[in-house]
C-alpha positions as CSV (number, residue, x, y, z in Angstrom):
1,X,0.0,0.0,0.0
2,X,1.6,3.3,-1.1
3,X,1.3,6.4,1.0
4,X,0.3,8.8,-1.8
5,X,-2.6,8.5,-4.2
6,X,-1.6,8.0,-7.8
7,X,-3.4,10.0,-10.3
8,X,-3.0,9.2,-14.0
9,X,-1.7,12.1,-16.0
10,X,-4.4,11.4,-18.6
11,X,-7.2,12.2,-16.1
12,X,-8.3,15.7,-15.6
13,X,-10.6,17.1,-12.9
14,X,-14.3,17.3,-13.8
15,X,-16.3,20.4,-13.4
16,X,-19.0,19.5,-10.8
17,X,-20.7,22.8,-11.3
18,X,-23.0,23.6,-8.4
19,X,-23.3,20.2,-6.9
20,X,-19.9,19.4,-5.2
21,X,-21.5,18.7,-1.9
22,X,-23.8,16.1,-3.5
23,X,-20.8,14.5,-5.1
24,X,-19.0,14.3,-1.8
25,X,-22.1,12.9,-0.1
26,X,-22.4,10.3,-2.8
27,X,-18.8,9.2,-2.5
28,X,-19.0,8.9,1.3
29,X,-22.1,6.8,1.0
30,X,-20.4,4.6,-1.7
31,X,-17.4,4.1,0.6
32,X,-19.5,3.4,3.6
33,X,-21.5,0.8,1.6
34,X,-18.3,-0.9,0.5
35,X,-16.6,-1.2,3.9
36,X,-19.7,-2.0,6.0
37,X,-20.8,-5.1,4.2
38,X,-23.4,-3.4,2.1
39,X,-25.2,-1.1,4.6
40,X,-26.9,2.2,3.8
41,X,-26.9,4.3,7.0
42,X,-30.3,6.1,7.5
43,X,-30.2,9.8,8.2
44,X,-29.5,10.8,11.8
45,X,-32.8,11.5,13.6
46,X,-33.1,14.5,15.8
47,X,-32.4,12.6,19.1
48,X,-28.9,11.6,17.8
49,X,-28.2,15.0,16.2
50,X,-28.9,16.7,19.6
51,X,-26.6,14.2,21.4
52,X,-23.6,14.5,19.1
53,X,-22.2,17.5,21.0
54,X,-21.9,15.8,24.3
55,X,-21.9,12.3,25.9
56,X,-24.9,11.6,28.1
57,X,-24.0,9.6,31.2
58,X,-27.3,9.1,33.0
59,X,-30.5,7.8,31.4
60,X,-34.0,7.2,32.9
61,X,-35.3,3.7,33.6
62,X,-36.8,2.4,30.3
63,X,-39.8,0.1,30.1
64,X,-37.3,-2.6,28.8
65,X,-33.6,-2.7,29.0
66,X,-31.3,-5.3,27.3
67,X,-27.6,-5.7,28.1
68,X,-25.3,-7.5,25.7
69,X,-21.8,-8.7,26.5
70,X,-18.5,-8.8,24.6
71,X,-18.8,-9.5,20.9
72,X,-15.2,-9.6,19.6
73,X,-15.6,-9.1,15.9
74,X,-18.4,-11.6,15.4
75,X,-21.3,-10.0,13.5
76,X,-23.4,-13.2,13.1
77,X,-23.3,-13.9,16.8
78,X,-24.1,-10.2,17.5
79,X,-27.2,-10.5,15.3
80,X,-28.2,-13.7,17.1
81,X,-28.1,-11.9,20.4
82,X,-30.1,-9.0,19.1
83,X,-32.7,-11.4,17.5
84,X,-32.9,-13.4,20.8
85,X,-34.0,-10.2,22.5
86,X,-36.5,-9.3,19.7
87,X,-34.5,-6.2,18.8
88,X,-34.0,-6.9,15.1
89,X,-36.1,-8.8,12.6
90,X,-35.2,-11.1,9.7
91,X,-34.3,-8.1,7.7
92,X,-31.8,-7.0,10.4
93,X,-33.8,-3.7,11.0
94,X,-34.6,-2.4,14.4
95,X,-37.8,-4.0,15.8
96,X,-37.3,-3.3,19.5
97,X,-39.6,-0.3,19.7
98,X,-38.8,1.8,22.8
99,X,-36.3,-0.8,24.3
100,X,-33.0,0.5,25.5
101,X,-29.9,-1.5,24.7
102,X,-26.4,-1.4,26.3
103,X,-23.5,-3.2,24.6
104,X,-20.7,-3.2,27.2
105,X,-17.8,-3.0,24.9
106,X,-15.1,-5.2,23.3
107,X,-16.4,-5.1,19.7
108,X,-12.8,-5.2,18.7
109,X,-10.2,-8.0,18.3
110,X,-10.4,-11.8,18.0
111,X,-12.7,-11.6,14.9
112,X,-12.9,-10.2,11.4
113,X,-16.1,-8.2,11.5
114,X,-15.0,-5.2,13.6
115,X,-15.7,-2.4,11.1
116,X,-18.9,-4.1,10.0
117,X,-20.0,-4.2,13.7
118,X,-19.3,-0.5,14.1
119,X,-21.5,0.3,11.1
120,X,-24.2,-2.1,12.1
121,X,-24.6,-0.7,15.6
122,X,-24.5,2.8,14.1
123,X,-27.4,1.8,11.9
124,X,-29.3,0.4,14.8
125,X,-28.7,3.5,16.9
126,X,-30.4,5.6,14.2
127,X,-33.2,3.2,13.6
128,X,-33.9,2.8,17.3
129,X,-33.8,6.6,18.0
130,X,-36.4,7.1,15.3
131,X,-38.7,4.5,16.9
132,X,-38.2,5.9,20.4
133,X,-35.6,3.3,21.5
134,X,-32.0,3.7,22.5
135,X,-28.8,1.9,21.6
136,X,-25.7,2.6,23.7
137,X,-22.2,1.2,22.8
138,X,-19.4,1.3,25.3
139,X,-15.6,1.3,25.4
140,X,-14.1,-2.0,26.6
141,X,-10.4,-2.6,27.2
142,X,-10.0,-3.8,23.6
143,X,-11.3,-0.5,22.2
144,X,-8.8,1.3,24.4
145,X,-6.0,-1.1,23.4
146,X,-6.6,-0.4,19.7
147,X,-6.6,3.4,20.1
148,X,-3.3,2.8,21.9
149,X,-2.0,0.9,18.9
150,X,-1.9,-2.4,20.9
151,X,-2.9,-4.9,18.2
152,X,-1.9,-8.1,19.9
153,X,-5.3,-9.6,19.6
154,X,-6.1,-8.5,16.0
155,X,-6.7,-11.4,13.7
156,X,-5.5,-11.8,10.0
157,X,-9.2,-11.4,9.1
158,X,-9.4,-8.2,11.1
159,X,-6.3,-6.8,9.6
160,X,-7.6,-7.6,6.1
161,X,-10.8,-5.8,6.9
162,X,-8.8,-2.7,7.8
163,X,-6.6,-3.0,4.7
164,X,-9.8,-3.1,2.6
165,X,-11.1,0.0,4.5
166,X,-7.9,1.8,3.7
167,X,-8.1,1.0,0.1
168,X,-11.7,2.3,-0.2
169,X,-10.8,5.5,1.7
170,X,-8.2,6.1,-1.0
171,X,-10.7,5.3,-3.8
172,X,-13.2,7.8,-2.3
173,X,-10.5,10.4,-1.9
174,X,-9.4,10.0,-5.5
175,X,-13.1,10.3,-6.7
176,X,-13.5,13.6,-4.8
177,X,-10.3,15.0,-6.2
178,X,-11.7,14.5,-9.7
179,X,-14.4,17.1,-8.9
180,X,-13.5,20.8,-9.3
181,X,-15.0,23.0,-6.7
182,X,-15.3,20.4,-4.0
183,X,-14.6,21.5,-0.4
184,X,-11.0,20.7,0.4
185,X,-12.0,20.0,4.0
186,X,-13.7,16.7,2.8
187,X,-10.6,15.5,1.2
188,X,-8.1,13.5,3.3
189,X,-4.7,15.1,2.8
190,X,-2.7,11.9,3.6
191,X,-4.5,9.0,5.4
192,X,-1.1,7.6,6.4
193,X,0.6,10.7,7.6
194,X,2.5,9.8,10.7
195,X,1.9,6.1,10.4
196,X,5.0,4.0,10.9
197,X,6.4,2.2,7.8
198,X,7.1,-0.9,9.9
199,X,5.7,-2.5,13.1
200,X,7.8,-4.8,15.3
201,X,6.9,-8.5,14.8
202,X,4.4,-7.9,12.1
203,X,4.8,-10.2,9.1
204,X,5.0,-8.5,5.6
205,X,1.7,-9.9,4.5
206,X,0.0,-8.1,7.5
207,X,1.8,-4.8,7.2
208,X,-0.8,-3.0,5.1
209,X,-3.6,-4.0,7.3
210,X,-1.7,-3.0,10.4
211,X,-0.8,0.4,9.0
212,X,-4.5,1.0,8.0
213,X,-5.6,-0.1,11.5
214,X,-3.2,2.4,13.1
215,X,-4.4,5.2,10.8
216,X,-8.1,4.4,11.5
217,X,-8.0,3.9,15.2
218,X,-5.3,6.3,16.6
219,X,-6.5,9.3,18.5
220,X,-8.2,11.6,16.0
221,X,-8.3,8.7,13.4
222,X,-11.2,8.5,11.1
223,X,-12.8,5.5,12.7
224,X,-11.9,6.3,16.3
225,X,-13.4,9.8,15.8
226,X,-16.5,8.7,14.0
227,X,-17.5,5.8,16.1
228,X,-15.4,5.3,19.3
229,X,-15.6,8.9,20.5
230,X,-19.3,8.5,20.8
231,X,-19.0,5.5,23.2
232,X,-19.5,5.9,26.9
233,X,-17.0,4.4,29.3
234,X,-19.4,4.3,32.1
235,X,-23.2,4.8,31.9
236,X,-26.2,4.7,34.3
237,X,-29.5,3.5,32.9
238,X,-32.3,3.5,35.5
239,X,-31.0,1.7,38.6
240,X,-28.1,0.0,36.8
241,X,-24.6,1.3,36.2
242,X,-22.6,-0.2,33.4
243,X,-18.8,-0.5,33.1
244,X,-16.8,-2.9,31.0
245,X,-14.6,-4.1,33.8
246,X,-16.0,-2.5,36.9
247,X,-15.9,0.5,39.1
248,X,-14.0,1.5,42.2
249,X,-14.5,4.4,44.6
250,X,-11.7,6.4,42.9
251,X,-13.6,6.3,39.6
252,X,-16.9,7.5,41.1
253,X,-15.0,10.3,42.9
254,X,-13.4,11.3,39.7
255,X,-17.0,11.9,38.3
256,X,-18.8,9.6,35.9
257,X,-19.6,12.4,33.4
258,X,-16.0,13.6,33.7
259,X,-14.8,10.1,32.9
260,X,-16.8,9.9,29.7
261,X,-15.7,13.4,28.6
262,X,-12.0,12.8,29.3
263,X,-11.9,9.4,27.5
264,X,-13.8,11.0,24.5
265,X,-11.4,13.9,24.4
266,X,-8.4,11.5,24.4
267,X,-10.0,9.5,21.5
268,X,-10.5,12.8,19.6
269,X,-6.8,13.5,20.0
270,X,-7.4,16.6,22.2
271,X,-5.7,15.5,25.4
272,X,-4.2,12.6,27.3
273,X,-6.3,10.4,29.6
274,X,-5.4,9.3,33.1
275,X,-4.2,5.7,33.3
276,X,-6.4,4.8,36.3
277,X,-9.5,5.3,34.1
278,X,-8.6,3.1,31.1
279,X,-5.2,1.4,31.7
280,X,-4.0,-1.0,34.3
281,X,-5.8,-3.8,36.2
282,X,-7.6,-1.4,38.5
283,X,-9.0,0.7,35.7
284,X,-12.6,0.9,34.6
285,X,-12.1,-1.3,31.5
286,X,-9.6,-3.8,33.0
287,X,-10.9,-4.4,36.6
288,X,-11.8,-8.0,37.4
289,X,-12.5,-7.8,41.1
290,X,-16.2,-8.4,40.6
291,X,-16.1,-10.8,37.6
292,X,-13.2,-13.2,38.0
293,X,-14.2,-16.5,39.7
294,X,-15.4,-16.3,43.3
295,X,-15.6,-12.8,44.5
296,X,-14.2,-12.1,48.0
297,X,-16.5,-10.7,50.7
298,X,-14.1,-7.7,50.9
299,X,-14.6,-7.0,47.2
300,X,-18.4,-7.2,47.7
301,X,-18.1,-4.7,50.5
302,X,-16.1,-2.4,48.2
303,X,-18.8,-2.7,45.5
304,X,-21.6,-2.0,48.1
305,X,-19.9,1.3,49.0
306,X,-19.3,2.2,45.4
307,X,-23.0,1.7,44.5
308,X,-24.1,3.6,47.5
309,X,-22.3,6.7,46.2
310,X,-24.1,6.7,42.8
311,X,-27.6,8.0,43.4
312,X,-30.4,5.5,42.6
313,X,-28.1,2.7,41.5
314,X,-28.7,-0.8,42.8
315,X,-26.3,-3.0,40.7
316,X,-23.2,-3.0,38.5
317,X,-23.4,-4.7,35.1
318,X,-20.1,-5.7,33.4
319,X,-18.5,-7.8,30.7
320,X,-14.8,-8.4,30.3
321,X,-14.5,-11.8,32.0
322,X,-16.0,-14.9,30.3
323,X,-18.6,-16.6,32.5
324,X,-18.4,-20.3,31.6
325,X,-21.8,-21.0,33.1
326,X,-23.5,-18.1,31.4
327,X,-24.8,-14.8,32.8
328,X,-24.8,-14.8,36.6
329,X,-24.7,-12.6,39.6
330,X,-22.6,-12.3,42.8
331,X,-22.5,-10.0,45.8
332,X,-26.2,-10.5,46.6
333,X,-27.0,-9.8,43.0
334,X,-25.3,-6.4,43.1
335,X,-22.8,-7.5,40.5
336,X,-24.1,-9.0,37.2
337,X,-21.6,-10.6,34.9
338,X,-22.8,-10.8,31.2
339,X,-19.7,-11.8,29.1
340,X,-20.6,-15.4,28.0
341,X,-17.8,-15.8,25.4
342,X,-20.3,-15.8,22.5
343,X,-17.9,-14.8,19.7
344,X,-16.5,-17.6,17.4
345,X,-12.9,-17.1,18.3
346,X,-13.4,-16.3,21.9
347,X,-15.4,-19.2,23.3
348,X,-18.0,-19.7,20.6
349,X,-20.7,-20.1,23.2
350,X,-24.5,-19.7,22.8
351,X,-25.5,-16.0,22.9
352,X,-27.2,-14.8,26.1
353,X,-28.6,-11.4,27.0
354,X,-29.8,-9.8,30.2
355,X,-33.3,-8.3,30.3
356,X,-34.5,-5.8,32.9
357,X,-38.1,-4.7,32.9
358,X,-39.6,-1.5,34.2
359,X,-40.0,-3.0,37.7
360,X,-36.3,-3.7,37.8
361,X,-36.9,-7.5,37.5
362,X,-34.0,-9.4,35.8
363,X,-34.0,-12.4,33.6
364,X,-31.6,-14.1,31.1
365,X,-32.5,-15.0,27.6
366,X,-30.4,-17.6,26.0
367,X,-30.2,-19.4,22.6
368,X,-28.9,-22.6,24.3
369,X,-31.1,-25.4,23.1
370,X,-30.6,-27.2,26.4
371,X,-33.0,-24.8,28.0
372,X,-35.6,-24.8,25.2
373,X,-36.9,-28.0,26.8
374,X,-37.7,-26.2,30.0
375,X,-37.0,-26.9,33.6
376,X,-39.3,-27.5,36.5
377,X,-38.9,-24.8,39.1
378,X,-39.6,-25.8,42.7
379,X,-40.8,-23.1,45.1
380,X,-38.8,-24.9,47.8
381,X,-35.6,-25.0,45.7
382,X,-32.5,-23.5,47.4
383,X,-31.8,-20.1,45.9
384,X,-28.1,-19.7,45.0
385,X,-26.5,-16.3,44.6
386,X,-27.1,-15.2,41.1
387,X,-28.9,-18.3,39.9
388,X,-32.3,-18.5,41.5
389,X,-35.0,-20.6,39.9
390,X,-34.9,-21.8,36.3
391,X,-38.3,-21.0,34.7
392,X,-39.4,-22.9,31.6
393,X,-39.8,-20.7,28.5
394,X,-39.8,-21.7,24.8
395,X,-36.3,-21.1,23.3
396,X,-35.1,-19.1,26.2
397,X,-34.0,-19.5,29.8
398,X,-35.2,-17.1,32.4
399,X,-33.1,-16.7,35.5
400,X,-34.7,-14.6,38.2
401,X,-32.1,-12.5,40.0
402,X,-32.9,-10.9,43.3
403,X,-33.8,-7.3,42.5
């Protein structure tokens, strides 16, 4: 992949007359369609236009809330999870009405549909907003790693997707340059300006994809700015607070809205971000105190204190750590763990999603056929932390969790 566009000396710029903006819009749509797997993004409805200037941190309790765990570059599994919750139909369009959805991060790495997933969730955000619904996507540790140019978990398929993205960006740029009178601000000067020519331990066949990935995801990169800067790092919906890894008192004291703004500004290339927010094992996106194996009583006490300092919040919902037995809860159902390892290259487990109704009642929906047969729930059954009674339901498992 060369760093400068080649323009044939036999081609001269066309006079676009009075429609250069239409030409630019057409080219952008053409490029989006080519890199997204064939999606046409609908126009942004007013709720999204109004929210573009700032990141909202606190949302009211919706009539129905769905939480989806880590996806890791697997578009088919993401669609399975969304269909499981009745959020999209056979045509992949939003069918969730006024439902609110939170995807807790880690769309990146371990799979080859990363860019396609970004576009797909952007499409759902717009469709949901028009229908009175809400789709929230969050930053996980793998989003942060990629903005930091840490590509250890990128796959050959993922690098190829970014190489393809870089090629189409160049094609679009070339098409725009053929149009006289087009606004120079919509033309990329040099997509690979400042991108290293080589990366340590990267094989030659993956170099183009790695360079394109760096260009797209670095702070102020085209993809990081367009998509990741709109992700929350922590969000409160009704009486639930969401964080990819978890929250400690220092994060709450820092200010949840301030966390979102500072991470956003870092992704936009405006400033640095403090490590205790997004880097290190005690950061918001890396913490495993409440999700890794058996949680200590001392950690539950810490979580209790954290939740008490966030007004109206009763529970923390997180991903990050794969739960081999599916979605579950600990710390008297104050910590809900929803990463089930559904992506093909990261567990390949059956999709599960968490559902919370307007009365703050929780249940798990799963595509695991084991539970489609149903289970008999005994009123005298011993209730275990985070498991509760298994309630028969066609093609889904409901797990009641203490509210």
